[in-house]
Legacy VTK file of the C-alpha trace (Angstrom):
# vtk DataFile Version 3.0
C-alpha trace
ASCII
DATASET POLYDATA
POINTS 107 float
4.201 -6.356 -4.921
4.804 -2.692 -6.222
4.630 0.704 -4.545
2.742 3.559 -6.178
3.265 7.156 -5.395
2.079 10.076 -7.416
2.936 13.579 -5.597
0.373 15.287 -7.384
-2.559 13.157 -6.244
-1.525 10.821 -3.337
-0.200 10.823 0.059
2.235 8.302 1.336
3.155 4.988 -0.630
0.389 2.785 -1.812
1.226 -0.872 -2.078
-0.101 -2.881 -4.951
-0.041 -6.623 -5.435
-1.047 -7.382 -8.961
-3.169 -10.676 -9.507
-2.463 -10.389 -13.212
0.595 -9.682 -15.284
-1.165 -7.694 -17.964
-4.560 -6.930 -20.043
-4.149 -10.167 -21.999
-5.270 -12.029 -18.783
-8.503 -9.943 -18.830
-9.093 -10.600 -22.464
-8.037 -7.131 -23.206
-11.083 -5.840 -21.472
-9.329 -4.286 -18.541
-5.846 -3.328 -17.145
-5.775 -3.970 -13.407
-6.962 -6.598 -10.941
-5.026 -6.164 -7.679
-5.030 -5.933 -3.924
-4.077 -2.374 -2.749
-2.927 -1.641 0.792
-3.293 1.950 2.223
-1.281 2.338 5.236
-2.348 4.937 7.827
-2.168 8.444 6.266
-1.942 7.050 2.593
-4.339 8.003 -0.207
-5.158 7.622 -3.786
-5.972 11.215 -4.901
-8.998 12.231 -6.772
-8.696 11.413 -10.483
-11.129 10.962 -13.395
-11.673 7.628 -15.352
-11.646 8.873 -19.031
-11.627 5.667 -20.986
-12.126 2.936 -18.135
-14.054 2.257 -14.991
-12.902 1.175 -11.631
-14.431 -0.930 -8.807
-13.168 -1.213 -5.308
-14.127 -3.993 -2.875
-12.996 -2.974 0.590
-11.642 -6.085 2.385
-10.350 -4.497 5.667
-10.463 -1.276 7.466
-12.385 2.051 7.168
-11.538 4.734 4.609
-12.804 8.030 3.304
-14.028 7.571 -0.309
-14.346 10.635 -2.628
-17.183 9.905 -5.025
-17.280 12.887 -7.564
-16.270 15.279 -4.620
-18.859 13.714 -2.298
-17.090 12.163 0.638
-18.491 8.991 2.153
-17.046 6.413 4.674
-16.492 2.936 3.207
-15.656 -0.078 5.336
-14.907 -3.814 4.894
-17.624 -5.410 2.657
-18.487 -2.150 0.904
-18.104 -1.845 -3.058
-17.548 1.265 -4.884
-17.969 1.794 -8.629
-16.510 4.707 -10.544
-18.049 4.754 -14.033
-16.355 6.067 -17.099
-16.089 9.864 -17.254
-16.577 10.054 -13.342
-13.824 10.767 -10.560
-12.867 9.192 -7.418
-10.275 8.968 -4.735
-9.704 7.132 -1.330
-7.902 8.113 1.794
-6.886 6.126 5.002
-7.277 8.582 7.775
-7.247 5.710 10.572
-4.498 4.091 12.440
-5.028 0.660 10.803
-4.179 -0.567 7.266
-6.921 -0.466 4.615
-7.015 -3.279 2.251
-8.998 -3.324 -1.033
-9.280 -5.186 -4.222
-9.321 -2.980 -7.361
-10.568 -3.810 -10.857
-10.159 -1.339 -13.899
-12.170 -2.308 -17.001
-12.058 -0.678 -20.328
-15.162 1.384 -21.537
LINES 1 108
107 0 1 2 3 4 5 6 7 8 9 10 11 12 13 14 15 16 17 18 19 20 21 22 23 24 25 26 27 28 29 30 31 32 33 34 35 36 37 38 39 40 41 42 43 44 45 46 47 48 49 50 51 52 53 54 55 56 57 58 59 60 61 62 63 64 65 66 67 68 69 70 71 72 73 74 75 76 77 78 79 80 81 82 83 84 85 86 87 88 89 90 91 92 93 94 95 96 97 98 99 100 101 102 103 104 105 106
């Protein structure tokens, strides 16, 4: 497991458990397949996917998802898709851990 923190975009420390060791395991078609844990108060700040796309599958909890600057609530069982050229972010504003699976594929 690794921790991710970007002071410019995120709050708190995001815990990432990678399911792959690198793009070769995705036939060079992507760069991330991982479980992400957002502790209470943690977030992945809004960012744009220039050359790839990202999908989230929410496994546990409830979070605020920023979909191109439109905020919506996501919960366990929901899927989000951020296509190439679009932006997104996610924030846990609850008292419980939010867990999700993230996949990033190249455009």
